[in-house]
C-alpha positions as CSV (number, residue, x, y, z in Angstrom):
1,X,-23.0,-30.4,-1.9
2,X,-21.9,-29.6,1.2
3,X,-20.2,-26.2,1.3
4,X,-17.9,-27.2,4.0
5,X,-16.7,-30.2,1.8
6,X,-15.3,-27.9,-0.6
7,X,-11.6,-27.1,-0.2
8,X,-11.0,-23.5,-1.0
9,X,-8.0,-23.7,-2.9
10,X,-7.1,-23.2,-6.5
11,X,-5.1,-26.3,-7.7
12,X,-3.3,-27.0,-10.7
13,X,-2.8,-30.3,-12.1
14,X,0.8,-30.9,-13.5
15,X,1.6,-33.2,-16.5
16,X,2.3,-36.1,-14.1
17,X,-1.3,-35.9,-12.5
18,X,0.1,-34.5,-9.1
19,X,-1.9,-32.0,-7.4
20,X,-0.2,-28.9,-6.0
21,X,-1.6,-25.7,-4.4
22,X,-1.3,-22.8,-7.0
23,X,-2.5,-20.3,-4.8
24,X,-3.3,-20.5,-0.8
25,X,-5.9,-17.9,-0.9
26,X,-8.3,-16.8,-3.5
27,X,-7.3,-13.3,-4.4
28,X,-9.3,-12.8,-7.5
29,X,-12.5,-10.3,-7.2
30,X,-15.9,-11.2,-8.3
31,X,-18.6,-8.9,-9.5
32,X,-22.2,-8.8,-7.6
33,X,-25.1,-8.1,-9.7
34,X,-28.3,-7.3,-8.1
35,X,-31.4,-9.2,-9.3
36,X,-31.9,-6.7,-12.1
37,X,-28.4,-6.8,-13.3
38,X,-27.3,-3.6,-11.6
39,X,-23.8,-3.7,-10.4
40,X,-23.8,-3.6,-6.6
41,X,-20.1,-4.4,-5.4
42,X,-16.9,-6.4,-5.7
43,X,-16.4,-9.2,-3.2
44,X,-13.8,-12.0,-2.9
45,X,-14.3,-15.5,-4.3
46,X,-14.8,-17.2,-1.0
47,X,-18.0,-14.9,-0.4
48,X,-19.0,-15.4,-3.7
49,X,-18.9,-19.1,-3.6
50,X,-20.7,-19.0,-0.1
51,X,-23.6,-17.0,-1.7
52,X,-23.9,-19.5,-4.7
53,X,-23.7,-22.6,-2.5
54,X,-26.4,-20.9,0.0
55,X,-28.7,-20.2,-3.0
56,X,-28.6,-16.6,-2.4
57,X,-26.8,-15.7,-5.8
58,X,-26.6,-17.7,-9.3
59,X,-23.3,-17.9,-11.2
60,X,-23.7,-15.6,-14.2
61,X,-20.1,-16.1,-15.6
62,X,-16.9,-18.2,-14.4
63,X,-13.3,-17.4,-14.9
64,X,-12.2,-19.6,-17.9
65,X,-10.1,-22.5,-17.2
66,X,-10.0,-21.9,-13.1
67,X,-12.0,-24.2,-10.7
68,X,-12.4,-24.9,-7.1
69,X,-11.9,-28.7,-6.4
70,X,-13.5,-30.6,-3.5
71,X,-13.2,-34.2,-2.9
72,X,-15.8,-35.2,-5.6
73,X,-16.6,-32.2,-7.3
74,X,-14.9,-29.5,-9.7
75,X,-16.7,-26.1,-9.5
76,X,-16.1,-23.3,-11.7
77,X,-14.4,-20.2,-10.3
78,X,-17.2,-17.4,-10.2
79,X,-16.3,-14.1,-12.0
80,X,-19.8,-12.7,-11.9
81,X,-22.7,-13.6,-9.7
82,X,-26.3,-12.2,-9.7
83,X,-28.5,-11.9,-6.3
84,X,-31.5,-14.3,-6.3
85,X,-33.5,-11.4,-4.3
86,X,-33.4,-7.8,-5.4
87,X,-31.9,-5.6,-2.4
88,X,-32.9,-1.8,-2.5
89,X,-29.5,-0.2,-1.5
90,X,-29.3,3.7,-1.5
91,X,-26.1,4.4,-3.1
92,X,-24.3,7.1,-1.7
93,X,-20.5,7.7,-2.1
94,X,-19.2,9.4,0.9
95,X,-17.6,12.9,0.6
96,X,-14.1,12.4,1.5
97,X,-10.5,13.5,0.4
98,X,-9.8,10.0,-0.6
99,X,-12.6,9.6,-2.6
100,X,-12.3,13.3,-4.3
101,X,-8.6,12.3,-5.4
102,X,-10.1,8.9,-6.9
103,X,-12.6,10.8,-8.8
104,X,-10.1,13.1,-10.1
105,X,-7.8,10.3,-11.2
106,X,-5.0,11.5,-8.9
107,X,-4.3,14.6,-11.0
108,X,-4.4,18.3,-10.4
109,X,-7.4,19.6,-12.1
110,X,-5.6,23.1,-13.0
111,X,-2.4,22.0,-14.4
112,X,-3.2,18.2,-15.1
113,X,0.2,17.1,-13.3
114,X,-0.1,13.6,-11.6
115,X,2.6,12.0,-9.1
116,X,2.6,15.3,-7.1
117,X,1.3,16.0,-3.7
118,X,-2.4,16.8,-4.1
119,X,-4.3,19.1,-1.8
120,X,-8.2,19.7,-2.1
121,X,-9.4,23.2,-3.4
122,X,-12.6,24.8,-2.8
123,X,-13.7,26.2,-6.3
124,X,-15.6,28.8,-4.8
125,X,-13.6,29.8,-1.6
126,X,-15.0,29.1,1.6
127,X,-14.5,32.9,2.6
128,X,-17.2,33.5,-0.3
129,X,-19.7,30.9,1.2
130,X,-18.2,28.0,-0.6
131,X,-19.6,24.7,0.5
132,X,-18.0,21.5,1.1
133,X,-19.7,19.5,-1.9
134,X,-18.6,17.3,-4.6
135,X,-19.5,20.1,-7.1
136,X,-17.4,22.7,-5.4
137,X,-14.2,20.4,-4.3
138,X,-11.5,19.7,-6.7
139,X,-7.9,18.2,-6.4
140,X,-4.8,20.9,-6.7
141,X,-1.3,20.5,-6.5
142,X,0.6,22.8,-4.1
143,X,1.6,25.0,-6.6
144,X,-1.7,25.7,-8.3
145,X,-3.7,25.8,-5.1
146,X,-1.3,28.6,-3.6
147,X,-1.3,30.4,-7.1
148,X,-5.3,30.4,-7.1
149,X,-5.4,31.4,-3.6
150,X,-8.6,32.8,-2.3
151,X,-9.9,33.3,-5.7
152,X,-12.5,31.5,-7.9
153,X,-10.8,30.0,-11.2
154,X,-12.1,32.7,-13.4
155,X,-10.6,35.5,-11.4
156,X,-7.2,33.6,-11.1
157,X,-7.2,33.0,-14.7
158,X,-6.9,29.0,-14.1
159,X,-9.6,27.2,-15.9
160,X,-10.4,23.5,-14.6
161,X,-9.6,20.7,-16.8
162,X,-12.9,19.1,-15.8
163,X,-16.0,20.3,-14.1
164,X,-16.5,18.1,-10.8
165,X,-19.5,16.3,-10.4
166,X,-21.1,13.7,-7.8
167,X,-19.6,10.3,-8.8
168,X,-21.8,7.3,-8.7
169,X,-21.1,3.8,-7.4
170,X,-20.4,2.2,-10.7
171,X,-17.4,4.4,-11.2
172,X,-15.8,3.6,-7.8
173,X,-16.5,-0.2,-8.7
174,X,-14.7,0.4,-12.0
175,X,-11.5,2.3,-10.0
176,X,-11.5,0.0,-6.9
177,X,-10.8,-3.4,-8.8
178,X,-8.1,-2.0,-10.9
179,X,-7.9,-4.2,-14.0
180,X,-11.4,-4.9,-15.0
181,X,-12.3,-8.4,-16.6
182,X,-13.7,-8.3,-20.0
183,X,-16.7,-10.1,-18.9
184,X,-17.4,-7.4,-16.6
185,X,-17.5,-4.4,-19.0
186,X,-20.9,-4.7,-20.2
187,X,-22.5,-4.5,-16.6
188,X,-20.3,-1.6,-15.8
189,X,-21.3,0.4,-18.8
190,X,-17.9,0.2,-20.6
191,X,-19.0,-1.2,-24.1
């Protein structure tokens, strides 16, 4: 099958047999697994289809009832693909304000409030040689950050709701996608 012969549109046949476009672009996400079934990343349907047709990946699970149509074939829309060759990637989540807020689920780690403007707080203050690390940075609302000031949580009598830790890449895959397909859960250690 020629990859360029595939029409990358999702079509839906009405009862009369007419074909109409359901979505001009495929906005679904596909989970990419390494050869050893370790989750690597999430990509678009277009990229997953290209990987499968070039023989660089195999289809593990398709989206039920959804197909890609060409002139002569109907191909299942991928939900999970596995790479044919193992790729060694040193996973390292970049330390950034955005990633700290994501890790802490957009909530103050002192009072638990969400939906407020958040700041990044050093658990051990920088004035006391506190470093910029995953384990020393947490989110705090402006009120809690000002109340804590230049003290440790113990000195301010403000215990953390959760001890901060370095997240792994699987955590970010779970949160990047939003709603997780039930077929992905075993691969993302959610069962």
